[in-house]
C-alpha positions, 0 to 999 in steps of 0.5 A, a space after each residue: 432472505 436478502 441477497 446479502 444473507 444468501 451470500 453469507 449463507 453460501 460462504 459456509 458452503 464454499 469457504 474454508 472453515 478457517 476463512 473469515 465469514 462475513 457474518 462473523 465480522 467483529 464489526 465497525 467502530 461506528 455501527 451501520 445498518 446492514 446492506 441488502 445486497 453487499 456483505 460487510 467486506 464488499 462494502 469495505 472494498 467499495 468504500 476504499 475503491 471510491 475514496 479520494 486517497 485511492 484515486 490519488 495512488 495513480 500519480 504516486 511513485 512506486 520506485 523510479 522517480 520521474 521515469 521516462 515511459 508509460 509502463 513503469 509501476 505506480 502505487 496504484 498499479 502495484 496495489 492492483 497487482 497485489 489485489 490480483 495475486 492475493 485474490 488468486 491465492 485466497 480463492 485457491 485456499 477457500 478464503 474470503 476473497 472480498 476481505 482479501 481484496 478490501 485489505 489489498 486495495 487499502 494497504 498502501 493508501 497512506 503512502 507519500 509522494 515519491 515512494 519511500 523517500 517521501 516516507 523517510 522525509 516525513 518520518 524525519 520531520 515528525 521525529 524532529 518535532 517530537 512525535 513518533 515518526 511516520 509509517 505508511 501502514 499506520 498512515 493508511 489506517 489513519 486515512 480510513 479511520 479519520 482523514 477520509 470524508 472530511 474527518 469522518 473516515 471510511 468506518 471499515 470493519 475491524 478485520 480490514 483495518 487490521 490487515 491494512 495496519 499489519 501488512 508489513 514484514 515485521 507485522 502479523 495480521 489476525 486473519 488468514 486473508 490479511 496474512 495472504 495480502 502481507 505475502 502477496 505484497 512482497 511477491 508483487 513488488 519484488 517481481 514488478 520492481 525487477 521488471 521496472 529495473 530491467 526496463 530502466 537499465 539498472 538490471 538485466 535478467 542475467 545479473 540476477 543471482 542464479 542461486 535464486 533464479 534457479 529456484 524461483 524462475 528465469 523470468 518475471 512470469 516464471 517467478 510469479 507463478 512459482 511464488 504463488 503456486 508455492 504459497 497455495 501448496 504450502 498453505 494447504 499442506 500446513 493448513 495455515 498461510 505459509 510459504 515453503 522454506 526454500 521459496 521463502 528464503 530465495 524470495 527474501 534473498 532476492 529482495 535483499 539483492 534488490 535493496 543493494 542493486 536497485 533501491 540503493 542504486 545511484 539512478 534511484 538514490 540520485 533523485 531521492 534526496 531532491 524529493 526529500 528536500 522538496 517535501 521537507 521544505 513544503 512541510 515547513 512552509 505549510 507549518 508557517 502558512 497553515 491558512 493554505 491547508 485545505 478546509 478538509 484538513 482544517 477540520 482535523 485541527 478544529 477537532 484537536 489534532 496537532 498542527 504537525 500531524 495534520 501538516 504531515 497528513 496533507 503532505 503525505 496525501 499529495 501526488 508527485 505532480 501536485 507536490 512539484 507544482 506546489 514546490 515551484 509555486 512557493 520556491 521557484 521564481 516565476 520568471 525562471 519557471 517560464 524559461 
């Protein structure tokens, strides 16, 4: 019996009966031989962790564009916080931690440079070009299924792909592990965005509505603990992945407050239009100069993908710094950049 088979057998002894057992996976799009050591979900986690798209997350904005200081979240640190929160919940509920971690690590691979402002820019240009638009969750799936490894994709299990695709507010994953990540994503970004907003001077702890903080807690640490503990307790009581009504309502109201006071604030919105204009100009430039797109993306064109989609693929994969670098290279006269 291999190490993998021993671990698969052990899952039946330690996991919740409702958990996603590794040996019951619906499999991959392309069949592969089983690994002697790792379960299928462990392999997915490793494939995501070693992907180029995952490494680029370290230089992609979470909320604040060009923040001054080293302690603001990036898309990578957000991903790691989601993974930590989701694994804590999964472990307490007896769910499959490996599947949970793989979904969490992959859920934001498709995010653009400059956060949601970049997503909005690509959504607008693709809609104007007659396509359906741009959604970072679907782009994350596109990355793991098609773009990574020069058009081969990562060939992940269907459960991981499902969790990545359905991590948004209006979606519903098919596995309990995916449902955990979906809520952990919100728990993470609401709390760390409050922390970053306080650091940026946009908010103070005292500005947060007492009607929510009296329920959730009066610090980031307290609120995180409240939300995580509540999800564990409520899910055990209901025998499904849920939050209690009071905590969920308070959390979602705090989320709406953050949209009003932070995400739509002048300090955030003031840079967003610049970022959107930059990405739109880069998109048009690469549409006119397709020869400048890297060979790894030209492979997609050769496979029959539309030029508009592949150009958006390339732009969305850029880091913030690389997008700025290319913008300056194409649109800013060299003499001006040297002064």
